[in-house]
C-alpha positions as CSV (number, residue, x, y, z in Angstrom):
1,M,15.2,-34.1,-1.4
2,S,16.0,-30.5,-0.7
3,S,13.6,-28.1,1.0
4,S,12.9,-24.8,-0.6
5,A,11.3,-21.6,0.6
6,P,7.6,-21.4,0.0
7,P,6.7,-19.5,-3.2
8,H,4.7,-16.9,-1.1
9,P,6.1,-16.5,2.4
10,P,3.3,-15.5,4.9
11,I,5.4,-12.5,6.1
12,F,7.6,-10.6,3.8
13,E,9.2,-7.2,3.3
14,V,8.0,-5.1,0.4
15,H,9.4,-1.9,-1.1
16,Y,8.1,0.9,-3.3
17,E,9.5,-0.7,-6.5
18,D,7.7,-4.1,-6.0
19,F,4.6,-3.0,-4.2
20,Q,2.3,-3.2,-7.3
21,T,3.2,-6.8,-7.9
22,Q,3.9,-8.1,-4.4
23,V,0.8,-6.5,-2.8
24,I,-1.7,-5.1,-5.2
25,A,-1.6,-7.8,-7.8
26,A,-1.0,-10.6,-5.2
27,S,-4.0,-9.5,-3.1
28,S,-6.2,-11.0,-5.9
29,E,-5.0,-14.5,-4.7
30,Q,-5.3,-13.8,-1.0
31,P,-5.8,-10.9,1.4
32,I,-2.6,-9.0,2.4
33,L,-2.1,-6.9,5.4
34,V,0.4,-4.1,4.9
35,D,2.2,-2.8,8.0
36,F,3.7,0.6,7.5
37,W,6.2,0.9,10.3
38,A,9.4,2.7,11.3
39,D,12.4,1.5,13.3
40,W,12.2,4.5,15.7
41,C,8.5,3.8,16.4
42,G,7.9,2.1,19.8
43,P,4.2,1.2,19.0
44,C,5.4,-0.4,15.7
45,H,7.7,-2.8,17.6
46,A,4.8,-3.5,20.1
47,L,2.4,-4.4,17.2
48,T,4.7,-6.6,15.2
49,P,4.5,-9.8,17.4
50,H,0.7,-9.5,17.4
51,L,0.5,-9.2,13.6
52,K,2.8,-12.2,13.2
53,R,0.7,-14.3,15.5
54,V,-2.5,-13.4,13.7
55,V,-1.0,-14.3,10.3
56,E,0.2,-17.7,11.8
57,E,-3.2,-18.3,13.2
58,H,-4.8,-17.7,9.8
59,A,-2.6,-20.4,8.4
60,G,-2.2,-19.3,4.8
61,R,-5.5,-17.5,4.4
62,L,-3.7,-14.1,4.9
63,R,-0.3,-12.6,4.3
64,L,1.6,-9.7,5.9
65,A,3.8,-7.3,4.0
66,K,6.1,-5.1,6.0
67,V,6.9,-1.6,4.7
68,E,9.7,0.2,6.5
69,V,8.8,3.8,5.7
70,D,12.4,5.1,6.2
71,A,13.9,2.7,3.6
72,G,14.5,4.0,0.1
73,E,11.4,5.3,-1.7
74,N,9.0,3.7,0.8
75,M,7.9,7.1,2.2
76,R,6.3,7.7,-1.2
77,L,4.1,4.7,-0.6
78,A,3.0,6.0,2.8
79,G,2.2,9.3,1.1
80,H,0.3,7.7,-1.7
81,Y,-1.9,5.8,0.8
82,R,-2.2,8.9,3.0
83,V,-0.6,7.2,6.0
84,R,-0.6,9.9,8.8
85,G,1.0,8.0,11.7
86,F,2.9,4.8,12.4
87,P,2.1,2.0,12.7
88,T,-0.7,2.0,10.1
89,V,-2.0,-1.4,8.9
90,I,-4.0,-1.5,5.6
91,L,-5.8,-4.6,4.4
92,F,-5.8,-5.2,0.6
93,Q,-8.0,-7.7,-1.2
94,H,-8.6,-7.9,-5.0
95,G,-6.3,-4.9,-5.4
96,E,-8.3,-2.6,-3.2
97,E,-8.1,-1.3,0.3
98,R,-10.6,-3.0,2.5
99,G,-9.8,-1.3,5.8
100,R,-7.1,0.2,8.0
101,F,-6.1,1.0,11.5
102,S,-3.4,2.9,13.2
103,G,-1.5,2.4,16.5
104,A,-0.7,-0.7,18.5
105,R,-3.5,-3.3,19.0
106,S,-3.7,-6.6,20.7
107,R,-4.0,-9.9,18.8
108,I,-7.7,-10.1,19.8
109,Q,-8.4,-6.6,18.6
110,I,-6.7,-7.4,15.3
111,N,-8.7,-10.6,14.8
112,N,-11.9,-8.7,15.6
113,W,-11.0,-6.0,13.1
114,L,-10.2,-8.7,10.5
115,Q,-13.7,-10.3,11.0
116,E,-15.3,-7.0,10.3
117,H,-13.3,-6.4,7.1
118,L,-12.8,-9.9,5.6
119,P,-15.7,-11.8,4.3
120,E,-15.4,-15.5,5.1
């Protein structure tokens, strides 16, 4: 019996071209956090392990999409969502933005923010 990748990995990269299907449409099935980040951004690198841990702790109830703003057309996405600084994390559910925050946060701060923005 061969093991295959899960159909919806909990953490994935997304780009301008597939954002509509991978995030907006998919957020009807489960909430998706979108991390707008850049490789040159120190706070972005500080936030990443906390976001990954939060997603792991939520065990399938939440997914994380990573958008590197300097890759291809991705800056257009950041512009579309009026992202003003990095990192910015936006929560999508049922195709709509439910909340956002900017800057590095701890795992506890992210979980508290999620409790405010995600109905159980």
